[in-house]
VORO-550351 format. One record per residue (C-alpha): residue number from 0; chain; x, y, z. Coordinates in pm, 1 decimal. Example, Ala and Ser with C-alpha at 12.3 -4.5 7.8 and 13.67 -1.06 7.14 Angstrom:
! residues 2
    k  c         X         Y         Z
    0  A    1230.0    -450.0     780.0
    1  A    1367.0    -106.0     714.0
***
This chain:
! residues 396
    k  c         X         Y         Z
    0  A       0.0       0.0       0.0
    1  A     164.8     322.5    -118.6
    2  A     -76.4     569.9      37.1
    3  A     120.4     814.3     250.0
    4  A     459.5     685.8     131.4
    5  A     738.5     917.2      13.9
    6  A     904.2     818.4    -312.0
    7  A    1216.2     981.4    -455.3
    8  A    1240.8     921.2    -829.0
    9  A    1565.8     968.9   -1017.6
   10  A    1535.8    1011.9   -1394.0
   11  A    1846.4     969.0   -1608.9
   12  A    1920.8    1043.0   -1973.0
   13  A    1766.1     764.6   -2175.9
   14  A    1480.2     750.3   -2422.6
   15  A    1274.9     560.2   -2163.3
   16  A    1264.9     879.9   -1953.8
   17  A     924.2     953.6   -2104.1
   18  A     785.4     647.6   -1923.0
   19  A     886.5     801.8   -1591.1
   20  A     600.6    1050.7   -1627.9
   21  A     354.1     761.2   -1641.2
   22  A     520.2     609.0   -1334.2
   23  A     483.3     936.8   -1142.2
   24  A     116.7     954.4   -1238.2
   25  A      59.6     600.8   -1111.2
   26  A     244.6     671.5    -786.1
   27  A      34.4     980.9    -722.9
   28  A    -283.9     790.3    -799.0
   29  A    -176.4     528.8    -541.5
   30  A    -147.7     804.5    -279.3
   31  A     229.8     849.3    -269.0
   32  A     414.9    1179.9    -238.2
   33  A     676.8    1196.8    -514.2
   34  A     983.5    1414.7    -554.7
   35  A    1183.0    1393.6    -877.3
   36  A    1553.3    1450.2    -934.5
   37  A    1674.9    1466.6   -1294.8
   38  A    2021.2    1447.0   -1442.7
   39  A    2128.0    1704.8   -1698.1
   40  A    2094.8    1446.4   -1974.6
   41  A    1742.3    1352.4   -1864.8
   42  A    1630.9    1710.5   -1925.9
   43  A    1717.5    1660.4   -2293.9
   44  A    1443.8    1395.1   -2317.0
   45  A    1167.0    1527.0   -2088.0
   46  A    1110.3    1880.8   -1964.1
   47  A    1125.3    1923.0   -1585.1
   48  A     793.1    2107.5   -1607.1
   49  A     625.2    1774.2   -1687.6
   50  A     725.6    1624.9   -1354.4
   51  A     661.9    1947.0   -1164.6
   52  A     307.2    1951.3   -1297.0
   53  A     251.6    1588.1   -1200.4
   54  A     407.9    1600.3    -853.4
   55  A     337.2    1954.5    -737.6
   56  A     704.6    1979.7    -636.1
   57  A    1003.0    2152.2    -788.8
   58  A    1225.3    1912.9    -983.1
   59  A    1573.3    1892.0    -831.1
   60  A    1856.9    1910.1   -1084.3
   61  A    2166.8    2083.4    -954.4
   62  A    2368.3    1991.8    -647.6
   63  A    2483.4    2354.4    -608.1
   64  A    2165.1    2537.7    -704.0
   65  A    2069.5    2588.0    -336.8
   66  A    2372.5    2448.1    -149.6
   67  A    2250.3    2572.3     188.7
   68  A    1957.7    2329.9     163.4
   69  A    2185.7    2028.0     106.9
   70  A    1940.0    1886.0    -146.2
   71  A    2101.7    1543.7    -158.8
   72  A    2051.8    1495.3     215.1
   73  A    1693.4    1623.6     216.9
   74  A    1605.5    1387.2     -68.0
   75  A    1768.9    1094.9     110.1
   76  A    1582.5    1169.6     433.0
   77  A    1252.7    1224.4     250.3
   78  A    1240.5     889.1      71.6
   79  A    1079.7     569.9     195.5
   80  A    1198.9     420.4    -133.8
   81  A    1448.8     570.8    -378.2
   82  A    1379.3     469.7    -739.9
   83  A    1579.8     537.4   -1054.0
   84  A    1383.8     484.2   -1374.6
   85  A    1535.0     470.0   -1623.8
   86  A    1872.9     372.8   -1481.9
   87  A    2139.1     406.0   -1751.6
   88  A    2466.6     214.9   -1767.4
   89  A    2636.6     536.5   -1658.1
   90  A    2425.1     571.5   -1343.0
   91  A    2464.5     203.6   -1256.4
   92  A    2843.1     228.5   -1298.0
   93  A    2868.6     539.7   -1082.8
   94  A    2649.7     395.4    -809.3
   95  A    2844.3      68.3    -804.2
   96  A    3174.4     257.6    -786.9
   97  A    3062.5     501.8    -518.6
   98  A    3098.6     803.2    -748.5
   99  A    2900.5    1109.3    -640.1
  100  A    2945.4    1382.5    -900.3
  101  A    2591.0    1517.9    -938.0
  102  A    2276.4    1554.5    -730.1
  103  A    2126.0    1214.3    -816.5
  104  A    2439.5    1006.2    -758.0
  105  A    2512.8    1193.5    -435.3
  106  A    2157.4    1149.4    -305.1
  107  A    2169.4     776.7    -383.2
  108  A    2481.6     728.1    -173.5
  109  A    2318.6     918.8     113.5
  110  A    1990.8     725.0     100.2
  111  A    1939.7     479.0     390.3
  112  A    1610.1     352.8     244.9
  113  A    1550.9      67.2      -4.6
  114  A    1675.2     151.1    -355.1
  115  A    1520.3      20.6    -678.0
  116  A    1683.0      54.5   -1018.8
  117  A    1499.2       2.5   -1348.2
  118  A    1777.2     -38.5   -1607.0
  119  A    1724.5      71.6   -1967.2
  120  A    1988.3      64.1   -2240.0
  121  A    2098.1     -97.8   -2564.6
  122  A    2113.1    -477.0   -2551.5
  123  A    2488.1    -496.9   -2608.5
  124  A    2546.6    -238.1   -2337.5
  125  A    2335.3    -438.9   -2093.7
  126  A    2524.6    -759.3   -2175.6
  127  A    2865.5    -592.5   -2146.6
  128  A    3072.6    -764.8   -1878.8
  129  A    3143.2    -438.0   -1695.4
  130  A    2773.0    -352.8   -1668.4
  131  A    2692.2    -703.0   -1547.8
  132  A    2967.7    -682.5   -1285.2
  133  A    2827.9    -350.3   -1164.9
  134  A    2474.6    -490.8   -1149.1
  135  A    2595.0    -795.9    -956.5
  136  A    2786.0    -576.1    -710.6
  137  A    2479.3    -362.2    -642.8
  138  A    2258.1    -666.3    -593.9
  139  A    2505.8    -806.3    -341.3
  140  A    2472.0    -480.8    -149.8
  141  A    2094.7    -515.5    -136.9
  142  A    1996.2    -285.1    -422.6
  143  A    1678.8    -410.4    -594.0
  144  A    1656.3    -437.7    -973.0
  145  A    1348.7    -461.4   -1191.4
  146  A    1411.5    -566.5   -1551.0
  147  A    1520.6    -489.0   -1807.2
  148  A    1277.1    -665.1   -2034.3
  149  A    1310.2    -781.8   -2392.1
  150  A    1145.8    -593.7   -2676.5
  151  A    1185.8    -330.7   -2944.7
  152  A    1459.8     -85.5   -2849.8
  153  A    1506.0     273.4   -2966.9
  154  A    1801.8     166.4   -3182.2
  155  A    1572.5     -65.8   -3375.6
  156  A    1701.5    -390.3   -3222.7
  157  A    1482.9    -657.5   -3069.7
  158  A    1681.3    -736.0   -2758.2
  159  A    1699.4    -721.3   -2380.2
  160  A    1740.9    -370.7   -2241.2
  161  A    1389.7    -230.3   -2250.5
  162  A    1280.3     -61.1   -1927.5
  163  A    1001.5    -247.2   -1751.0
  164  A     655.9     -99.4   -1785.8
  165  A     549.7     156.4   -1522.4
  166  A     281.0     -75.9   -1381.8
  167  A     544.1    -342.7   -1312.3
  168  A     781.9     -90.3   -1155.5
  169  A     495.6      37.1    -939.5
  170  A     437.1    -316.1    -811.4
  171  A     806.3    -350.0    -723.1
  172  A     797.2     -16.8    -537.2
  173  A     490.8    -133.5    -346.8
  174  A     680.4    -443.2    -233.3
  175  A     971.4    -235.0    -103.0
  176  A     767.9      44.6      56.1
  177  A     579.1    -174.3     303.1
  178  A     796.1    -184.4     612.4
  179  A     597.3    -460.6     779.8
  180  A     752.1    -805.7     789.1
  181  A     502.2    -985.7    1010.1
  182  A     478.8   -1271.4     758.5
  183  A     855.9   -1307.0     718.6
  184  A     961.9   -1671.3     720.1
  185  A     616.4   -1793.9     620.5
  186  A     529.0   -1973.0     298.7
  187  A     192.2   -1868.9     158.9
  188  A      14.3   -2051.8    -121.9
  189  A    -255.5   -1850.1    -299.8
  190  A    -487.1   -1962.3    -578.3
  191  A    -658.3   -1712.0    -806.4
  192  A    -875.5   -1675.7   -1112.3
  193  A   -1109.1   -1906.8   -1301.5
  194  A   -1049.1   -2242.2   -1463.6
  195  A   -1153.0   -2350.7   -1812.2
  196  A   -1310.6   -2685.6   -1897.6
  197  A   -1301.4   -2752.5   -2269.7
  198  A   -1581.8   -2914.3   -2465.9
  199  A   -1383.4   -2901.8   -2790.9
  200  A   -1073.1   -2713.0   -2916.0
  201  A   -1277.1   -2390.0   -2933.9
  202  A   -1538.2   -2389.0   -2656.0
  203  A   -1503.8   -2415.1   -2280.6
  204  A   -1704.4   -2385.6   -1959.4
  205  A   -1581.0   -2121.0   -1716.3
  206  A   -1700.7   -1839.2   -1489.3
  207  A   -1663.8   -1462.0   -1446.0
  208  A   -1370.4   -1464.4   -1203.1
  209  A   -1089.7   -1224.9   -1302.2
  210  A    -836.1   -1318.8   -1032.7
  211  A    -812.5    -963.3    -893.8
  212  A    -884.7   -1066.8    -534.7
  213  A    -633.5   -1352.3    -533.7
  214  A    -365.4   -1135.3    -692.3
  215  A    -428.1    -864.4    -431.4
  216  A    -379.0   -1122.9    -155.3
  217  A     -58.0   -1250.3    -314.9
  218  A      82.1    -896.6    -332.9
  219  A     -20.0    -816.6      25.4
  220  A     142.4   -1135.3     158.6
  221  A     459.0   -1060.8     -39.8
  222  A     468.7    -705.8      96.8
  223  A     447.7    -842.0     450.9
  224  A     751.6   -1062.3     397.9
  225  A     604.0   -1399.9     299.1
  226  A     744.2   -1628.2      31.6
  227  A     441.3   -1647.7    -196.9
  228  A     344.2   -1900.0    -461.6
  229  A      45.5   -1806.2    -677.8
  230  A    -147.4   -2071.2    -870.2
  231  A    -320.5   -1866.8   -1136.3
  232  A    -595.2   -1954.5   -1377.0
  233  A    -625.9   -1773.0   -1712.0
  234  A    -643.2   -1401.0   -1625.9
  235  A    -552.9   -1066.2   -1783.3
  236  A    -331.4    -952.0   -1496.2
  237  A      41.8    -884.5   -1477.0
  238  A     232.7   -1136.3   -1262.8
  239  A     316.1    -982.2    -923.5
  240  A     683.2    -894.3    -886.0
  241  A     866.1   -1124.8    -645.4
  242  A     595.9   -1392.9    -647.1
  243  A     635.7   -1740.5    -793.8
  244  A     350.6   -1776.9   -1042.7
  245  A     235.3   -2117.3   -1165.6
  246  A     -16.1   -2098.2   -1450.0
  247  A    -294.2   -2354.8   -1460.2
  248  A    -593.1   -2398.5   -1690.4
  249  A    -834.3   -2665.6   -1569.1
  250  A    -970.7   -2754.3   -1226.7
  251  A    -776.0   -3079.2   -1243.6
  252  A    -458.2   -2874.0   -1302.9
  253  A    -538.2   -2662.3    -997.3
  254  A    -625.2   -2965.5    -785.7
  255  A    -296.0   -3139.2    -862.8
  256  A     -80.2   -2826.7    -828.9
  257  A    -243.4   -2722.8    -500.5
  258  A    -211.6   -3064.8    -338.2
  259  A     149.0   -3091.5    -454.4
  260  A     249.6   -2755.6    -305.3
  261  A      20.8   -2725.0      -2.6
  262  A     221.6   -2951.6     232.7
  263  A     508.3   -2699.0     234.7
  264  A     283.9   -2397.5     296.3
  265  A     213.9   -2239.5     633.9
  266  A     -94.5   -2065.6     493.2
  267  A    -312.6   -2177.8     202.1
  268  A    -559.3   -1925.7      57.3
  269  A    -797.9   -2081.4    -192.9
  270  A    -923.8   -1766.0    -364.1
  271  A    -961.8   -1923.1    -709.3
  272  A   -1301.4   -1998.0    -858.3
  273  A   -1252.1   -2343.0   -1010.7
  274  A   -1528.1   -2478.1   -1231.4
  275  A   -1736.2   -2731.9   -1040.2
  276  A   -1820.2   -2922.1   -1357.9
  277  A   -1652.8   -3012.8   -1685.6
  278  A   -1792.2   -3149.0   -2011.4
  279  A   -1823.1   -3525.2   -1972.9
  280  A   -1686.6   -3579.1   -2323.3
  281  A   -1420.9   -3384.0   -2509.7
  282  A   -1461.7   -3355.2   -2886.4
  283  A   -1128.1   -3369.5   -3071.7
  284  A   -1259.4   -3133.2   -3341.0
  285  A   -1493.8   -2836.0   -3325.6
  286  A   -1855.1   -2933.4   -3264.4
  287  A   -2053.9   -2815.3   -3566.9
  288  A   -2391.8   -2646.9   -3556.1
  289  A   -2670.9   -2874.8   -3668.6
  290  A   -2954.1   -2623.8   -3669.2
  291  A   -3089.2   -2778.0   -3351.1
  292  A   -3005.3   -2736.5   -2985.4
  293  A   -2705.9   -2913.5   -2836.4
  294  A   -2699.1   -3123.9   -2521.3
  295  A   -2386.2   -3091.7   -2309.0
  296  A   -2342.8   -3350.6   -2034.9
  297  A   -2135.0   -3237.6   -1739.8
  298  A   -1923.5   -3437.7   -1496.5
  299  A   -1821.6   -3326.7   -1147.5
  300  A   -1471.9   -3185.8   -1097.7
  301  A   -1262.7   -3261.2    -789.3
  302  A   -1336.0   -3030.5    -494.9
  303  A   -1011.8   -2836.2    -445.2
  304  A   -1103.1   -2669.5    -115.1
  305  A   -1231.0   -2994.2      38.2
  306  A    -915.3   -3179.3     -66.0
  307  A    -698.1   -2906.3      87.1
  308  A    -901.2   -2926.9     408.2
  309  A    -864.1   -3302.8     426.9
  310  A    -488.2   -3278.9     370.0
  311  A    -437.0   -2986.0     608.9
  312  A    -148.0   -3047.8     844.3
  313  A    -113.1   -2944.2    1207.7
  314  A     -58.3   -2570.3    1240.4
  315  A    -148.0   -2492.1     880.5
  316  A    -411.9   -2223.8     814.1
  317  A    -662.7   -2279.9     533.5
  318  A    -866.5   -1990.1     394.1
  319  A   -1150.8   -2057.1     150.3
  320  A   -1388.6   -1824.2     -31.5
  321  A   -1765.4   -1838.5     -66.2
  322  A   -1915.0   -1633.3    -350.3
  323  A   -2288.0   -1642.1    -282.3
  324  A   -2609.3   -1490.1    -416.0
  325  A   -2831.4   -1573.3    -118.1
  326  A   -2820.3   -1697.5     244.4
  327  A   -2465.6   -1567.5     279.4
  328  A   -2399.8   -1650.8     646.0
  329  A   -2568.8   -1989.5     642.6
  330  A   -2393.9   -2103.9     326.2
  331  A   -2055.9   -1971.5     438.3
  332  A   -2073.6   -2133.3     783.1
  333  A   -2167.7   -2463.0     622.2
  334  A   -1869.6   -2435.9     390.3
  335  A   -1637.9   -2358.7     683.6
  336  A   -1723.0   -2697.4     836.7
  337  A   -1746.9   -2901.5     516.4
  338  A   -1410.0   -2784.1     386.5
  339  A   -1233.5   -2800.6     726.0
  340  A   -1127.9   -2438.1     672.1
  341  A   -1008.9   -2198.5     939.8
  342  A   -1148.3   -1888.7     769.5
  343  A   -1418.1   -1832.5     509.9
  344  A   -1421.7   -1509.5     311.4
  345  A   -1788.2   -1478.8     215.4
  346  A   -1917.1   -1219.7     -25.2
  347  A   -2249.6   -1155.5    -193.6
  348  A   -2166.5   -1113.1    -561.0
  349  A   -2499.6    -940.6    -626.6
  350  A   -2392.5    -634.9    -422.6
  351  A   -2294.1    -347.8    -656.4
  352  A   -1917.1    -306.3    -656.4
  353  A   -1854.4    -644.1    -496.4
  354  A   -1897.6    -877.9    -789.4
  355  A   -1654.8   -1019.0   -1040.1
  356  A   -1415.1    -789.4   -1223.6
  357  A   -1442.6    -494.9    -983.5
  358  A   -1157.1    -328.3    -796.6
  359  A   -1361.4    -324.3    -475.0
  360  A   -1520.1    -588.8    -256.3
  361  A   -1699.0    -640.3      72.9
  362  A   -1702.8    -957.1     278.0
  363  A   -1781.9   -1143.9     594.8
  364  A   -1472.7   -1300.2     750.1
  365  A   -1607.7   -1606.7     928.2
  366  A   -1411.3   -1826.9    1167.2
  367  A   -1525.3   -2083.5    1420.6
  368  A   -1495.7   -1814.6    1688.5
  369  A   -1706.0   -1548.5    1519.1
  370  A   -1727.3   -1314.4    1224.9
  371  A   -1608.8    -971.6    1111.3
  372  A   -1787.1    -761.9     852.5
  373  A   -1567.3    -570.8     609.1
  374  A   -1760.0    -296.6     424.9
  375  A   -1701.8    -212.4      59.3
  376  A   -1336.6    -123.8       9.2
  377  A   -1049.3    -169.5    -233.9
  378  A    -952.9    -532.5    -284.1
  379  A    -603.2    -450.2    -162.3
  380  A    -752.2    -331.2     167.2
  381  A    -965.8    -644.1     198.5
  382  A    -654.4    -853.1     132.3
  383  A    -486.1    -685.5     429.4
  384  A    -787.3    -757.3     652.3
  385  A    -779.9   -1123.4     547.3
  386  A    -409.7   -1148.8     632.3
  387  A    -469.3    -974.7     965.8
  388  A    -726.3   -1243.5    1044.2
  389  A    -481.6   -1516.6     938.2
  390  A    -222.1   -1366.0    1171.1
  391  A    -469.1   -1375.9    1461.2
  392  A    -554.7   -1739.0    1385.2
  393  A    -186.9   -1835.4    1383.5
  394  A    -123.2   -1671.5    1718.2
  395  A    -463.1   -1739.1    1874.8
***
């Protein structure tokens, strides 16, 4: 959660500097306060006025412009996370070598907070042995790196060296900005999204789950220090940074992957919406229209939550979800017992803003000891409330 966090953003002289404006916009939207420091070369690509308009702060550029303010120290003290995006080979080399010859490089050396670099450069530059040695040295010192990715570069090459997209960098900042580590040392297994059960090579049975809630839980657990594995059905979401993602398609895939990985997990959160039924027969070629209706026989899929409850080991916490349209409490409490779960997250999907595909949700958190009602809120906030409840169950 970036609300209320202070982010210092260094922008260096690369063509990817234009993406830094998008990153600032996303940080501000997430509730962060952002101050930008630009190198002289960066100002050749993007005007400082752009960042001043987005942040509401003066862009810092010159170490000696107001020397009595000691701008490098004020920036270092301001930041909860110090980010450089894009980070050129020059900046990486200076930082690795302890060179402080401008405001940005000096502020970086003075920063006691987590530092994140988002490299961007030509592919051959990135692969140069000197650059790789500098990157390795910084990583050994605890500096975080995000990217670079592979794609079309400004020079026309298709190669590694492309700066990661702002949304991915934002996710990495979110992971570093959360100072809590109350889940450190824990292994958390999260499932998310729908499954697909194919009737033929073209058609499948599925549901409206988008995976947003499960992904929010995975990110929240990661931010709190857990080692997170995410079993994800087919979704249109970017993989969370720092989370092991295992892609699955069918309920059988999910069933097998979950039972294989659950024994090692301290907490299992079954937030996925696996299809309860699958077509009884799979047609090897596309089923053709005949001008008449079509009968589709369905067979029952394995019950993932029940299997996880039956296999639950001593001390392990199992969280299951109940998406209901009626009799919310009764159905959820029944599921709590049937699945041998420790916590049921029950939500009425008919409530506006709490159904599939939304960025908000509301829920009843039901345990054997009682229940807590969480009103409509962002899914990231609900994820935190779920983890708070898990923490209480572990120490209760």
